[in-house]
C-alpha positions in Angstrom: 120.7 260.4 41.8 117.3 259.1 40.9 114.6 261.3 39.3 111.6 262.4 41.4 109.6 259.3 42.3 106.3 260.9 41.3 107.4 261.0 37.7 108.7 257.4 37.2 105.8 256.5 34.9 105.9 259.5 32.6 105.7 258.9 28.9 109.1 259.5 27.4 107.8 259.9 23.8 105.4 262.7 24.5 107.9 264.4 26.8 110.6 264.2 24.2 108.4 266.1 21.8 107.4 268.6 24.5 111.1 269.4 25.3 112.7 269.3 21.9 109.9 270.4 19.6 108.7 273.3 21.8 108.2 276.3 19.6 108.8 274.2 16.5 109.2 276.2 13.4 110.8 276.0 10.0 114.1 277.9 10.3 114.7 278.0 6.5 117.9 279.7 5.5 118.3 281.2 8.9 119.4 277.8 10.0 122.1 277.6 7.3 123.4 281.1 8.3 123.4 279.9 12.0 125.3 276.8 11.0 127.9 278.9 9.2 128.7 280.6 12.5 130.5 277.4 13.4 132.8 277.8 10.4 134.3 281.1 11.7 137.2 279.5 13.6 138.3 277.9 10.3 137.7 280.8 8.0 141.3 280.7 6.7 141.0 277.2 5.3 137.4 278.1 4.2 138.7 281.1 2.2 141.4 278.9 0.6 138.8 276.4 -0.4 136.6 279.2 -1.9 139.5 280.7 -3.7 140.4 277.3 -5.2 136.7 277.0 -6.3 137.0 280.4 -8.0 140.2 279.4 -9.7 138.7 276.2 -10.9 135.9 278.1 -12.5 138.3 280.6 -14.0 140.5 277.9 -15.5 137.4 276.4 -17.2 136.6 279.8 -18.6 140.1 280.1 -20.0 139.9 276.7 -21.6 136.5 277.5 -23.2 137.8 280.8 -24.6 140.6 278.8 -26.4 138.1 276.6 -28.2 136.9 279.3 -30.7 140.5 280.3 -31.4 141.5 276.8 -32.3 138.3 276.0 -34.3 138.6 279.3 -36.2 142.3 278.9 -37.0 141.9 275.2 -38.1 139.0 276.1 -40.4 140.7 279.3 -41.6 139.9 279.9 -45.3 142.2 282.9 -45.6 144.4 282.8 -48.6 148.1 281.8 -48.3 150.8 284.5 -48.3 151.9 283.5 -51.8 148.4 283.5 -53.2 147.7 286.9 -51.7 151.0 288.3 -53.1 150.1 287.0 -56.6 146.6 288.6 -56.4 147.9 291.9 -55.2 150.4 292.0 -58.2 147.6 291.1 -60.6 145.4 293.9 -59.2 148.2 296.5 -59.3 149.2 295.5 -62.9 145.8 296.8 -64.1 146.8 300.3 -63.0 148.7 300.9 -66.3 145.6 299.9 -68.3 143.2 302.2 -66.4 143.3 306.0 -67.0 140.4 307.0 -64.9 141.5 308.2 -61.4 138.4 306.9 -59.7 138.9 303.5 -61.2 142.6 303.5 -60.1 141.5 304.3 -56.6 139.2 301.3 -56.5 142.0 299.0 -57.7 144.4 300.3 -55.0 141.7 299.9 -52.3 141.1 296.3 -53.5 144.8 295.6 -53.2 144.9 297.1 -49.7 142.0 294.9 -48.6 143.9 291.8 -49.6 146.9 293.1 -47.7 144.8 293.6 -44.6 143.4 290.1 -44.9 146.9 288.8 -45.1 147.8 290.6 -41.8 145.0 289.1 -39.6 147.5 286.8 -37.9 149.6 289.9 -37.1 146.6 291.6 -35.6 145.8 288.6 -33.4 149.4 288.4 -32.2 149.4 292.1 -31.4 146.3 291.7 -29.2 147.9 288.9 -27.3 151.1 290.8 -27.0 149.2 293.7 -25.4 147.8 291.4 -22.8 151.2 289.9 -22.1 152.6 293.4 -21.5 149.6 294.3 -19.3 149.9 291.3 -17.0 153.7 290.8 -16.8 156.4 293.1 -15.3 158.5 295.1 -17.7 161.7 293.6 -16.2 160.7 290.3 -17.7 160.9 291.8 -21.2 158.4 289.4 -22.8 156.9 290.1 -26.2 155.1 288.2 -29.0 155.4 289.3 -32.6 154.7 287.8 -36.1 156.6 287.8 -39.3 155.7 286.1 -42.6 153.4 283.5 -40.9 155.8 282.8 -38.0 155.1 283.7 -34.4 158.1 284.9 -32.4 158.2 284.8 -28.6 161.0 286.9 -27.0 162.0 286.4 -23.3 164.8 288.8 -22.4 167.6 288.1 -24.9 166.2 284.7 -26.0 163.9 284.2 -29.0 161.7 281.3 -29.8 160.1 281.2 -33.3 157.6 278.7 -34.7 155.4 278.6 -37.8 151.8 279.6 -37.1 150.3 279.6 -40.6 151.1 277.3 -43.5 151.2 277.9 -47.2 147.5 277.2 -47.5 146.7 279.9 -44.9 145.7 277.5 -42.2 147.0 276.9 -38.6 150.2 274.8 -38.5 150.3 271.7 -36.3 152.9 273.4 -34.2 150.5 276.2 -33.2 147.7 273.7 -32.7 150.0 271.8 -30.4 150.7 275.0 -28.4 146.9 275.6 -28.1 146.4 271.9 -27.0 149.3 272.2 -24.5 147.8 275.4 -23.1 144.4 273.7 -22.9 145.8 270.7 -21.1 147.7 272.9 -18.7 144.5 274.9 -17.9 142.7 271.5 -17.3 145.4 270.3 -15.0 145.3 273.5 -13.0 141.5 273.2 -12.9 141.6 269.7 -11.4 144.3 270.8 -8.9 142.1 273.6 -7.8 139.1 271.2 -7.6 141.2 268.9 -5.4 142.2 271.8 -3.1 138.6 273.0 -3.0 137.4 269.6 -2.0 140.1 269.0 0.6 139.8 272.4 2.4 136.0 272.2 2.4 135.8 268.7 3.7 138.4 269.5 6.4 136.3 272.5 7.5 133.2 270.3 7.4 134.6 267.6 9.5 136.0 270.1 12.1 132.6 271.8 12.3 130.9 268.5 12.9 133.4 267.7 15.6 132.6 271.1 17.2 128.9 270.5 16.8 129.1 267.3 18.7 131.2 268.8 21.5 128.8 271.8 21.8 125.8 269.5 21.8 127.4 267.2 24.5 128.3 270.3 26.5 124.8 271.6 26.2 123.3 268.3 27.3 125.7 268.2 30.3 124.6 271.7 31.4 120.9 270.8 31.4 119.1 270.3 34.7 117.7 267.0 35.9 114.2 268.2 34.7 115.6 267.9 31.2 116.7 264.3 31.8 113.4 263.4 33.3 111.6 264.3 30.0 114.0 263.0 27.4 115.1 259.6 26.1 118.8 259.0 25.9 118.5 257.4 22.5 117.0 260.6 21.1 119.9 262.6 22.5 122.4 260.1 20.9 120.7 260.4 17.6 120.7 264.2 17.6 124.4 264.4 18.5 125.6 261.7 16.1 123.2 261.1 13.1 122.0 264.7 12.8 125.5 266.2 13.0 126.8 263.7 10.4 124.0 264.8 8.1 125.1 268.4 8.6 128.6 267.7 7.6 127.5 267.7 3.9 126.1 271.2 4.3 129.5 272.6 5.3 131.9 270.5 3.2 130.3 269.1 0.0 127.7 271.8 -0.4 130.0 274.8 0.2 132.6 273.1 -2.1 130.1 272.8 -4.9 128.4 276.1 -4.2 131.8 277.9 -4.7 132.8 275.9 -7.7 129.7 274.9 -9.7 128.1 278.4 -10.0 131.4 279.8 -11.3 131.8 276.9 -13.8 128.3 277.5 -14.9 128.9 281.2 -15.2 132.1 280.5 -17.2 130.1 278.4 -19.6 127.4 281.0 -19.9 129.9 283.8 -20.4 131.8 282.0 -23.1 128.5 281.2 -24.9 127.4 284.8 -24.6 130.7 286.0 -26.0 130.5 283.5 -28.9 126.9 284.7 -29.6 128.0 288.3 -29.7 130.9 287.4 -32.1 128.6 285.5 -34.4 125.7 288.0 -33.9 123.4 285.1 -32.8 121.0 286.9 -30.6 118.5 284.1 -30.7 120.8 281.9 -28.6 120.9 284.5 -25.9 117.1 284.2 -25.7 117.3 280.4 -25.4 119.9 280.7 -22.7 117.8 283.3 -20.8 114.8 280.9 -20.9 116.7 277.6 -20.5 118.9 278.3 -17.5 116.1 279.5 -15.2 114.1 276.5 -16.3 116.8 274.2 -15.0 116.3 275.7 -11.5 112.6 275.1 -11.4 112.8 271.3 -10.5 115.2 272.3 -7.7 112.9 274.8 -6.1 109.8 272.6 -6.4 111.3 269.4 -5.0 113.7 271.0 -2.5 111.2 271.9 0.1 109.5 268.5 -0.1 112.9 266.7 0.3 113.6 268.7 3.4 110.3 267.9 5.0 110.7 264.2 4.3 114.2 264.1 5.6 113.2 265.8 8.8 110.7 263.1 9.4 113.2 260.4 8.5 115.6 261.7 11.1 112.8 261.4 13.7 112.5 257.8 12.6 116.2 257.0 12.9 116.0 258.6 16.4 113.3 256.1 17.3 115.6 253.3 16.0 118.5 254.4 18.2 116.2 255.0 21.1 114.8 251.5 20.8 118.2 249.9 20.6 119.5 251.8 23.6 116.4 251.0 25.7 116.6 247.2 24.9 120.4 246.9 25.2 120.5 248.7 28.6 117.6 246.5 29.8 118.9 243.2 28.3 118.7 241.3 31.6 114.9 242.0 31.7 114.5 241.0 28.1 116.3 237.8 28.6 114.6 237.0 31.9 111.1 237.3 30.3 112.3 235.6 27.1 111.1 238.6 25.1 113.8 238.5 22.4 111.3 237.7 19.6 109.0 240.5 20.8 111.8 243.0 20.8 113.0 241.8 17.4 109.5 242.4 16.0 109.3 245.9 17.6 112.7 246.8 16.2 111.8 245.5 12.8 108.6 247.6 12.8 110.5 250.8 13.7 113.3 250.0 11.2 110.9 249.4 8.3 109.2 252.7 9.1 112.6 254.4 8.8 113.3 252.6 5.5 110.0 253.6 4.0 110.7 257.2 4.9 114.1 257.1 3.2 112.6 255.5 0.1 110.0 258.3 0.0 112.8 260.9 0.2 114.8 259.0 -2.4 111.9 258.9 -4.9 111.7 262.7 -4.8 115.4 263.3 -4.7 116.2 261.1 -7.7 113.8 263.2 -9.8 115.9 266.3 -9.5 118.9 265.5 -11.8 116.7 263.9 -14.5 114.4 266.9 -14.7 117.3 269.3 -14.9 118.9 267.1 -17.5 115.8 267.0 -19.6 115.5 270.7 -19.6 119.2 271.2 -20.4 119.2 268.7 -23.3 116.0 270.0 -24.6 117.3 273.6 -24.6 120.5 272.4 -26.4 118.6 270.5 -29.1 116.2 273.4 -29.7 119.2 275.6 -30.2 120.9 273.1 -32.6 117.7 272.7 -34.7 117.3 276.4 -34.9 120.9 277.0 -35.9 120.7 274.3 -38.6 117.6 276.0 -40.0 119.5 279.2 -40.2 122.4 277.5 -42.0 124.9 277.9 -39.2 128.1 275.8 -39.9 129.6 273.3 -37.5 132.6 275.6 -37.1 130.3 278.3 -35.8 128.4 275.9 -33.6 131.5 274.4 -31.9 132.3 277.4 -29.7 128.6 277.6 -28.7 127.9 273.9 -28.0 131.1 273.2 -26.0 130.1 275.4 -23.1 126.6 274.1 -23.3 127.8 270.5 -22.9 130.3 271.4 -20.2 127.6 273.3 -18.3 125.7 270.0 -17.8 128.0 268.7 -15.0 127.8 271.8 -12.7 124.0 271.9 -13.3 123.8 268.3 -12.2 126.1 268.9 -9.3 123.9 271.8 -8.2 120.9 269.6 -8.2 122.7 267.1 -5.9 123.8 270.1 -3.7 120.2 271.2 -3.3 119.1 267.7 -2.3 122.0 267.3 0.1 121.5 270.8 1.5 117.8 270.2 2.2 118.8 267.0 4.1 121.4 268.9 6.0 119.0 271.7 6.9 116.4 269.1 8.2 119.2 267.8 10.5 120.1 271.4 11.4 116.5 272.1 12.4 116.6 269.2 14.9 120.1 270.0 16.1 119.3 273.7 16.9 116.1 272.7 18.6 118.2 270.8 21.0 120.7 273.6 21.3 117.8 276.1 22.0 116.6 274.1 25.0 117.8 275.6 28.2 116.8 274.0 31.5 120.2 274.6 33.1 120.4 275.6 36.7 121.1 279.4 36.8 124.1 280.6 38.7 124.4 284.1 40.0 126.9 286.5 38.4 128.8 286.7 41.7 128.0 283.4 43.6 129.1 282.6 47.1 132.0 280.1 47.2 131.8 277.8 50.2 135.2 276.4 51.1 133.9 274.3 54.0 130.7 273.3 55.8 130.5 274.6 59.3 127.0 274.6 60.9 123.8 273.2 59.3 121.6 272.5 56.3 118.1 274.0 56.7 114.9 273.4 54.8 112.4 276.3 55.2 108.9 275.6 54.0 110.2 274.1 50.8 107.8 273.5 47.9 108.7 271.6 44.8 106.7 270.7 41.8 107.6 268.7 38.7 105.7 270.3 35.8 102.2 270.6 37.2 102.5 267.9 39.9 103.4 269.0 43.5 106.0 266.6 45.0 107.1 268.5 48.2 104.6 270.7 50.1 106.0 272.9 52.9 109.0 270.7 54.0 110.9 272.1 57.0 113.8 270.5 59.0 117.3 271.2 60.1 120.3 269.0 59.6 123.1 270.0 62.0 126.7 269.3 61.2 127.8 265.9 62.3 124.2 264.6 62.5 122.5 261.8 60.7 119.1 262.6 59.4 117.1 259.8 57.7 113.9 260.0 55.7 111.4 257.1 55.2 108.1 256.9 53.4 106.2 255.2 50.7 107.4 255.2 47.1 106.6 258.6 45.5 106.5 260.5 48.7 109.4 262.7 47.8 112.4 261.2 49.6 114.8 261.3 46.7 113.6 264.7 45.7 114.9 266.1 49.0 118.3 264.7 48.4 118.3 266.1 44.8 117.4 269.6 46.2 120.3 269.5 48.7 122.7 268.9 45.8 120.8 271.5 43.8 120.0 269.2 40.9 116.7 271.2 40.9 115.6 274.5 42.2 112.8 274.8 44.7 109.5 276.4 43.6 108.9 277.9 47.0 110.6 278.4 50.3 114.4 278.0 50.5 117.3 275.7 51.4 120.3 277.1 53.2 123.8 275.8 54.0 125.4 277.7 56.8 122.7 280.4 56.3 123.4 280.9 52.6 120.7 280.0 50.1 121.9 277.2 47.9 120.8 279.3 44.9 123.4 281.9 45.8 126.2 279.3 46.1 128.6 278.5 43.3 127.4 275.1 42.0 130.9 273.6 41.7 131.8 274.6 45.3 128.4 273.2 46.5 128.9 269.8 44.8 132.5 269.6 46.1 131.0 269.5 49.6 128.7 266.6 48.8 129.3 262.9 48.3 126.5 260.7 47.0 125.9 257.0 47.1 122.7 256.2 45.2 120.4 253.2 45.4 121.5 252.2 41.9 125.3 251.8 41.8 126.2 253.7 38.6 129.6 252.7 37.2 131.4 253.6 34.0 132.7 251.0 31.6 136.3 251.5 32.8 138.6 250.1 35.5 137.7 249.6 39.1 140.4 252.2 40.0 138.9 254.7 37.6 135.4 254.3 39.1 136.6 254.7 42.7 138.7 257.7 41.8 136.0 259.4 39.7 135.4 262.1 42.2 139.1 262.6 43.1 141.1 262.4 39.9 144.5 263.1 41.5 144.1 260.2 44.0 147.0 257.8 44.4 146.7 254.1 44.1 147.3 253.8 47.9 144.4 256.2 48.6 142.1 254.2 46.2 143.0 250.9 48.0 142.4 252.5 51.4 138.9 253.7 50.3 138.1 250.3 48.9 139.1 248.7 52.3 136.9 251.0 54.2 134.0 250.1 51.9 134.9 246.3 52.3 135.6 246.2 48.5 139.4 245.4 48.5 138.9 241.7 49.3 136.7 240.9 46.2 138.9 243.1 44.0 142.1 241.3 44.9 141.1 237.7 45.9 141.3 236.3 42.4 137.6 236.7 41.4 138.8 239.5 39.1 142.3 238.5 37.8 143.2 242.1 36.9 142.4 243.5 40.3 142.0 247.2 40.3 142.6 247.3 36.6 139.6 245.2 35.9 137.2 246.8 33.4 133.7 246.6 35.0 131.7 246.6 31.8 128.6 248.6 30.8 127.2 250.0 34.0 129.4 247.6 36.0 127.7 244.6 34.3 130.7 242.3 35.1 130.4 242.9 38.8 127.7 241.6 41.1 125.1 244.0 42.6 126.9 244.0 46.0 130.3 244.6 44.4 129.0 247.5 42.3 127.5 249.0 45.5 130.7 248.7 47.4 132.7 250.3 44.6 130.2 253.2 44.6 130.6 253.6 48.4 134.4 253.5 48.0 134.0 256.4 45.5 132.2 258.5 48.0 134.6 257.6 50.8 137.6 258.6 48.6 136.1 262.0 47.9 135.9 262.5 51.6 133.1 265.1 51.6 131.7 266.8 54.7 128.2 266.1 53.6 127.2 262.6 52.6 123.9 261.6 50.9 123.0 257.9 51.1 120.1 256.8 48.9 119.5 253.3 50.4 123.2 252.6 49.9 123.2 249.1 51.3 120.1 247.8 49.5 122.0 245.6 47.1 124.1 243.8 49.8 123.5 240.5 51.4 123.1 240.4 55.2 126.8 239.7 56.0 128.2 242.3 53.6 125.6 244.8 54.6 126.8 244.5 58.2 130.4 245.0 57.2 129.6 248.0 54.9 127.4 249.5 57.5 130.2 249.4 60.0 132.5 251.0 57.4 129.9 253.7 56.8 129.5 254.3 60.5 133.3 255.0 60.7 133.1 257.2 57.6 130.1 259.1 58.9 132.0 260.2 62.0 132.3 264.0 62.0 130.2 264.1 58.8 126.7 265.3 58.1 124.7 262.5 56.6 121.3 262.6 54.9 120.1 259.0 54.4 117.1 257.7 52.4 116.1 254.4 53.9 113.7 251.6 53.2 115.2 249.1 55.6 114.7 250.7 59.0 117.4 248.6 60.6 120.0 250.8 58.9 118.8 254.1 60.5 118.2 253.1 64.1 121.0 255.3 65.3 119.9 258.4 63.3 119.7 261.7 65.2 116.4 262.3 63.5 114.1 260.4 61.3 111.6 262.1 59.0 108.4 260.2 57.9 107.1 261.5 54.5 103.7 261.0 53.0 102.4 262.8 49.9 105.2 265.4 50.0 104.7 266.3 53.7 106.5 265.5 56.9 103.9 263.7 59.0 106.3 262.5 61.8 109.8 263.4 63.0 112.0 262.2 65.8 114.5 259.5 66.8 113.8 255.8 66.3 112.6 255.3 69.9 110.5 258.5 69.9 108.7 257.5 66.7 108.0 254.0 68.0 106.5 255.5 71.1 104.2 257.7 69.0 102.6 254.5 67.7 102.0 256.2 64.3 103.0 255.7 60.7 106.6 254.9 61.6 105.5 252.2 64.1 103.3 250.6 61.4 106.1 250.6 58.9 108.5 249.2 61.5 106.2 246.3 62.6 105.5 245.4 58.9 109.2 245.1 58.1 109.9 243.2 61.3 107.3 240.6 60.5 108.6 240.2 56.9 112.2 239.9 58.1 111.2 237.1 60.5 109.0 235.0 58.3 
């Protein structure tokens, strides 16, 4: 159906803003929380992804904790077992030379200290053994012990022994190899968990985007015709495609990094803090306390600006899509007026505006990582200079610097997350503005279901306004079952609006419309529409086969029924006479572009015939037909209209001569009503309209 005539020249740009930006506000983090509601159906995979992120961070922490052990052991300056034994013997040999009891006690104490130094490996092994016992079942019977520089691993009855300390008191290559293998194993596990984290998060993100599109499309479908009168299709396409694509990053990449990077960063900080405590380096803790928050400052400063710019850029891409849709759907007009160059220039202007907005966002976004990197590198170098001034050795620095270097990547990733998140939130702002618009026709909780049409359609003092403009003003008439009521009038008088109100595409502002005495607002919408068939002035076809378009209102129709409907609409001949080689399987193109105007109209009429509704609305259904075809289709319509109630909007009065009643509209009011002969006898507005058309037809 067409929109109300009085609103044909409304400005789409201003109306788009009025509909979609009504109550515009910055949703901030509330939008992100609202977006996460769409994740609930996939919480199982989400939790697996989050768990994988936790484990990735945990494996990094385990690897970092191995570094001090390796460095310490490789650089171990503890005396060898043989040297220690020799020194102990030398110390104890002095006991015979010393007679003072206190002096003897000092010598024994010195010997015991050397023995204790010798047993450090044993002490470390005992600590590890306690952890093994704590985290493994007793039935496994696993233990770790040391004996004369060797480490012995027992698993049940089996025993594995390897040297851990050489004669010089340093770590053996075998033990270093064990540490290295353990480190590699942890790194392999870390990357497996990173892979799982990324997979599950992107899966959830893509599914959420799919749901967002479906919900947006469903929301658009539920809107009333008022909504479509005030919105551009290109804007809707942009919000359901470009905006939802932008939000995918907020769910997939952002959640993946937000579950992994903070834990990795925490693992680096924790290992650095532990190293500081072991080496009693409290100054580093102060540097960490100052440096880490400083890394976040660029994120917070630039984040808001990025979101604002991206929100504007999405408005620009919406204009690009809107312009493309407008031009491509009106390509015949563009070609007819040779306006290709003009449209190219218009598109280039919109496109460059979008490009400049993206560059503006990019200039801000690209500063995030460098600023965080500068802060992180500066903090690290300050720490190194300070440590050097205090005489700290490389061995002591290694366990502290390793987590600092490894923390760089998660810090950088978090900067990217912030930029991506702000872009996603800008898209989410626009998406939820669309979702918050509700112009849908309200249905009662317990609506009346009409299974058939029995008596009459009645308009009782109907008033209808579109926004602030009154279109219908006190319209009253009755359309009995089996009658043909036609309406004529100048453009903008409200003819199409009456048809729209019968089908309840809009609700009246005053008065009421009843079908068999029941207010249409009390009727279940689906049952109301099932009773009505519509043939509009513009034959609207889908880019599918002829059969699909004819059977659109009756999906279970057989091929024979489709063919019969086409014959009644005088369409079967042009479908099967060779003009369209694939016959009923011919794809008609965008809006039926591959068919002629008359062919499109006949397919549209066949669609209404196949539905076989008791109420038929004809909006100048034969306007696109030549004289011969019009006569044939009019005969077909006459047969189809038998025993049906028909409301016809007419411009050509010759098509409604046999109407039971003709209504003449002017400025939203019925100024004349009667049959064709009665109205001619009145010598009023209808007579003038009739004489004008008669003269034009006979010129």
